[in-house]
N, C-alpha and C positions, 0 to 999 in steps of 0.2 A: 392389488395395486395400492400404493401408498396414496392416501388422500391428504393433500396439504392444504393448510389454512394460512393464507397470506393476509398479513395485517401490518399496520404501522405500529411499531413499538416505541420508537423514539423519533421526534422531529425537532431539530435545533436549528436555529439561524442566528449567525453572528459572524464577525470578522475574526473568528478564532478557529474553532473547529465545531463541525456539526455532522450529524449522522442520521440515517434511517435504517432500521432493521426490519426485514421480512422474515418471518420464522415459521417453521413447521416441524413435524416430527422427523428427526433425522436418525438414520441407521449409521452409527459411526463404525468405521472399520479399523482394525488394528494397524498401528504404524509399522512399517517395515523394520527389520532388524537393523540396529545401528542409528535409527533416527532418534532425535531428541524428544522427550516428552513434551507435548504441546504446551507452551506457556502463553495462555491467552490473556494473562495479565502479568505485570511485573511487581515485585515488592515495593519498588519506589521508582520515581522518575529518573531519568538519565538525562539531564539538561544538555543541549548541544554545545553550550559554551559559546565563546567569541568566535566570529568568523571574520575573515579578512574584509577590509573596508571596500575591497573590489566588488564585493557582493551587492553593494549599494548601487553601483553604476554599470555592472556587467554580471548580473545574477546567473546567467547561463554560460558564462565564460569558463574555461578550464580551471582557473584558480579557484573560483567559488565552488563549482561542482566538485573538484577534488577535495576541497576542504570539508563539504558535507559528507563525501565518501569516507574520508578519514573518520569523521564523528560516527558514521554508521558502523564501521569496522570497529571502532572502539566500544560502541555500545554492545555490539554483538560479543566482543570479547568479555565484556563485563558479565554477561549472562551464560557465558561458557560455550559460545558458538565461534567457528572460525570466521574470517572475513568473507564479504561478498565476493564471489567469483564472477566478475562482471565481463560482459563481452568487450572486445577490443575497441569497438566504436561507441562504447556507452556515452561518453560526453557529447557526441554528436547526434545522439538519438533524440527524438521528440520527447517532450516531458511525459506524455502519455505512455510512450514506449519504455521510458525509464521506470515508471511506476509498475508496469507490467513485469519487467525484469526483476525488480527488487522484490515485488510480491511473491513471485514464483521461487526465487532463491530462498525466501523465508518459509514458504509453504514446503518445499522440498526438504529443508533442513528439519522440519517437524514431521516428515513422512506423510504429508498431505498431497493429494493429487494436484498437479500444476494446472494453471488456467491455460487454455488453448491459445487464446489471443485476443486481440482487441476487436470487438464486434462492431461492425459498421451499423447494425441495427441499434444496438445499445448506445453508440456514440451520440446519437441525436438527443436521447434523454439527458445524457451527461453534459452535452453542449448547452442545452437550455438551462440546466441547473447551474452550471458554471457561470453563465452570464447574469443570472439572477440571484447568486449567493444563497442557493437552497440546496436541499438534498435531492439527488435524482430519484425519481419514481418511474421504473420501467414498466409497470403493470400494463399500460395501455398498448405496449409493444409485444406482449406475451400472450395475446389472446388465442393463438394457435397452439400453445402448449398446455397440455392437460395437467402436467405435474411440473412444478418449478418451485424454486426458492431464491430469494435475493437479499443482498445487503447493499448498503450505500454509504458512502463517506463524502464529506465536503471539508474543505479547508480554505482560508483565505489570508492574504497578506504575508505569506512566507516567501522567501527570496526565489526559490525554484522548486521544481517537482520533487527532487530527492529530499529537499528540506521538509516539504509538506508531509512527505512519507515518513520521514524521522520522527516528526511530531505524532503522527498516528501510532507509530510502533513503540516509541520509547519515552514519550514525554506526554502521556495521555491520562495519567493519573492525577491524584490531588496533590497540589503544592501550594496551599494557601492562596494568597493574592497573586501568585505567579501562575496559577492554574489556567491553562489555555482551553481546556475542554470544559465548556460551560455547563454541561450536564453532570459534571463531576463536582458536585457542590460540597462533598465531604469525603473523607477517606472510604467511608462504607457506601457511598452512592452507587447505585446499579450502573450509572452511566460512565463510570471510571474505567477506562481501558476498553471501551466499546468499539473504538475505531480499530484497535489491535485485533479484537475478537472478529470484527467484520472482514479484515484481510485474511485471517485464518480460519474462515468459516468453510463448511462443507468438506466432510471426510469421505462421504459416500462415492462410490463409483458413478460416473455420469460424464456430462460435459459442462465445463466451466468456461464462461465467457465474460470478458470485462468491457464494460463501456466507460471510457474516460475522456475527460476534457480538461485542457490546461490553457489558460489565457487570462484576459482581464475582464472584470465585470463592468457594469454600466458607469461605475464611478472611476474607472481606471485602475483598480486595485488588482492585484494577482489573485486568481481564483483557480481552485482545483476540485474536480468532482469525478467521482468513480461509482459504478454500480456493478456488482458481481452476481451473476446469474448462474444457478446450477439447474440442470434438467438432465433426465436420462436420455433424452432425444439427442441424436447427432445430427449434423448437417442442417441445423435450423437457421444459421446465420452465416454471413461471410466475414472474413477477417481482413483488416488493413495491415496488420502485423501480427506475427505468430510467435509463440515460444520457440518452435523449431527454427525460425530465422535467428533469433537471439542465440540459440544453442550453436548455430552454424558459425557464429562470430565469437564463440568461446564461453558463453555464459554457462557456468557450472562445470566447465571442463577441468579435469585434473591438472593439466599443465598450467592453466590459468591460476589454479588454486595456489601453486607455489609462488607465481608472480604476485598474488594478492597478499600473501604472507610477507613477502619481501616489501611490497608497497606499505603494509601496516608498520612494519618494523622501521623502515626509513622514515616514514612520516612521524612516527612517535619520537624518533631521535631528533627530527627537525623541531618539533613542537616543544620538546623538553629542553632544547638547548638555547632557546631564544626567549 
């Protein structure tokens, strides 16, 4: 049996980005043929750029969410990946569900096992952390598990959940005074790209479950918290939303991939002509 050692590696608190990492000895499996090599860090930040003014008054509306999806697709293209193949109902999904979908599409692109779904057990830890602007710590909920590993991310004051996810994945490195990851104090700091690494953690076979919360903190600011737990044990938690449900709505589907490429081309044309 693998003996895991769970410990807090990084703990950050701010209204920018924060994270906690729990680590152990991982046995990494080879990625399937055709999968991209896992890019747990990028050579440079890819800033999201200007978003529509609509994001100030309707951050969860179609205009703002679509603009963030354009930025996500563009960032993916910059690193050699195709656009996100989203479910048909993506814009109407809860922010936690949007984070699950985006996380799995990135994990699958790199040949990593997908997250089963949003754990009702872990959701309580994420909710408490979201309200308090801190990193979720799920260890008190995992006492019945003899082997497990976990990572956690937190973000605050971004317009919506896809935007917070964008910052974790594409703008988590050092950028001088524009750096939003407060643990990335220099280009060589270990904290740079840690949020991206947390999303892409755990290549071993087992069960992956996500606890997530999206809402406002005690000060009324937007707040986002996630914790990803790996365990070899199955059926240890129930799920409020699953990857299978997202797939049923077209997440990752080949025919949606053609629509996504069309969407990216059309939106690039729109943005470059105005």
